[in-house]
N, C-alpha and C positions, 0 to 999 in steps of 0.2 A: 504494500500500500504506500502511496506517495502523498505528500502534502504540497498543495499548490496554493500560493498566497497571491491574491490579486490586489494591486495598489490602485485605490480610487481617490481622487480629490486630495492628494497629499498626505493626510493623516487618517485616512479611512482604509482599512484592509478587510477583505473577505478571505476566508480560508476554506479550502476544499479538500476532501479526501478523494483521491483518484486511484481507482483500481481497474486496470485495463482501459476500457472505453467508458466506464461508469465514473461520473464526477458528481459528488454530493457535497453541498456546503455544510460546514460545521454549524450546529444549531444551538440556540439558547434554551432555557427552561420552558419557554412558550412555543417552542418549535419554529421560531423565526431564524433566518440566517443570522449568525452571530457576527457582529462587527468588532474590529479591534482598532486601537489607536496607534499602535506601533508594532514593528516586527518583533521587538522583545516581548511584548504582551502575547503575541501569537506563540512565540517560542516557549514561554513559561506555561501557557495553557496546554501545549502539546507535548510537554517534556515527558510525561508518563506513557505516552502512546508508542506503538511499535511501527514507526514510519521508516521506510528504506531511504527516502530522499526528501528534500524540501527545495522548492523552487519559487522564485518571485517573478510575477508577470506584471510588467509595467508598460503603459502606453508611451509612445515616443513623444518628444516635445511637440512635434507638428500636430499629432493627434490631440494633445492636451490643449493647444492654442487654437487650432482651426476646426477641430471636430473630425469625425469620420463616419462612413457608412459601415454597416456590419461586414460587408465583403471587402472593405478597404483597410481594415484595422491593421496597423503596424505596431506590433507589440514586441517587447524585448523580454526574453526569459533568462533569468540568472539563477544558477545553482547556488544554494545558500550553505552547503557543507555543514549542516547541523547534525546529521545522523550518519 
């Protein structure tokens, strides 16, 4: 199982468990997708889990400033070397 963290709006992060082609967001006690305020907060929350890898997905500067269509998204994926 892998951990994928998506960076949104600077200090908002969503985290997903990825297994094969199945991607599911981490959820809070009300079954809503859980948001995090920092990568360190995600790391602390997931420290007891058995993930094989962690990656960060970020939009490019162009996408952040100019927007994008779903088919045009230019994202950067970075390995976090946590696990």
